[in-house]
N, C-alpha and C positions, 0 to 999 in steps of 0.2 A: 466346532465352534471356537474353542480356545485357540486352535491353530490359525483360524481366520483373524482373530484379534491380535495374535502374536505377529502375524505378517503385516497387519495394518499398523501396529505400533512400530515395527521395524522400518516400514516405509516412511512413516512420519519422522523417525529419528534420522534417517538418511537424507531426507529433504531439508531438515533443519541444519544439517552439517554443511550444506553447500549454499552459502549465501549468494544471492543474486545481486547484480549491480545494474544500474541504469547506464547505458552507453550510447554515445552519439559519435560518429566518426570524426567530427571536427571539434570535439570538446575535450579539454584536458580533464584528468580525474578531479582536480580542484574545482573546476567549473561545474562539473557534474554534481559534486557534493554541495556546492552553493545552490544550484538549481533545485536539488533534492530538498534541501532545508527550506528554501523559499516555497516550494510546492507543499511541503508538510505544514508550514505555517498558514498558507492560504487555505488549504483543505480544512484545517482545524477551525479557522475563523469562519469559513462558510458553513461547516457542520454546526458550529456553535450558534450561528445566527439562525439557522433552521430550527434548532432546538429551542431557542429563545422565543421564536414566534409560533411555537406549538406544532411544528411539523412532526414531532415525535410523540405527540400526545397519546397515541394509541399503540404503544409498543414498538416504536421505530428502532432502527439499529444504527446508532450514531457512529460507532466504530467502523462498521462495514461501509457506511456512506462516506466517512472520512477517507478510508482507504481507496474507495472508488474515485473520489475527487482528486486524491493525490496522483493516482495512476493517470487520470485524464489530463491533469496538468503536465506531467512529465511527457506524456505522449504528444501533447500539443507543442511542447518545446522541441520535439524531434527525437526524443530518447526511446530506446527499446530495452526491455529487460534481457539480460544475458547471464 
């Protein structure tokens, strides 16, 4: 059992060491960073609006929803994780 958790911890550490980026063939790194920030702001605003109107009244997961909205926004702009 300890070995399992040790391997799981090691896998988590290795994934954290390799940051992923959003890429699109026709976008410069600066444009990708601007789009990433725009999508983060939009996702935070949308998740905040849902929280304000009570969508999370019964134990919702705002952080998870915000991350999903951010991913959806970036994919809609044509980006893929790499």
